N, C-alpha and C positions, 0 to 999 in steps of 0.2 A: 751876443751874450742871451740866451735864452729865458731868460727874463723876462725878457719885452713880452714873448708870447704868453708869459704866463700871467702879467699884469695885465695885457689888453685884454685874455680870456676873462679873468677875474671881475673889473670892469665894467663886461659887457651883462655879468650875471643882476637880474634885478633883483635877487635876494641877498645881496652882496650890500650893504649901507657905506662903504668906507674900504677904500684900500689905500697902503698908505708903503714907503718906501723908507728902508732904512740899510745903509751899506756903512761904517766904519773904518774900513782901511780906502776907500774911496768916496768920499760926500760928495764931490765936485760932480763924478759921472752922477751920481746920487739922484743928486738933486736938479741936474738937469733932464736927464729920462725922465724923469715926474714934472720936470716943467714940461715936456714933449707929450708927456700923454693924460695930461687932467689932472695927475695924484699928490696925494699929498706927500711931501719929502718929512721924514723925523731925523735928528743927527744924531741918533744912538737908536740900538736896539733892542734896550732898556725902555726908553720914553715907545716905543714901537709896541713892544710889551704889554701898555699900560692902556693902550687901546683898543686892542683887538682882543678876539675870541679863539683863530686860527694862523698860523704862520705855514708861508712855505720857503722854505732854504734854498736857492738856487745858486749857492756857491759848488766848486768840483765837489763829488764825493767824498774824497777822503776828509774834504771839510764841515763835513755837517754835524761830527757827533760832538764835534766841542762846541760849535755853535750851539747846538738842540740842548746841550746842558746848561 
């Protein structure tokens, strides 16, 4: 899962005040990963979007468009 490297890199930036993780397909894995990395877990993409200025989609490339819309 390459999202781990993205999340770790974001967490280490001093100009980023909050990093959260949402995965509606596998919320258990998202919750576990967030706990391991010391990040917030948000139950839904909609809930995440309420709190952020930017998003990185780390799904398979063919899934990016539907998630971005």
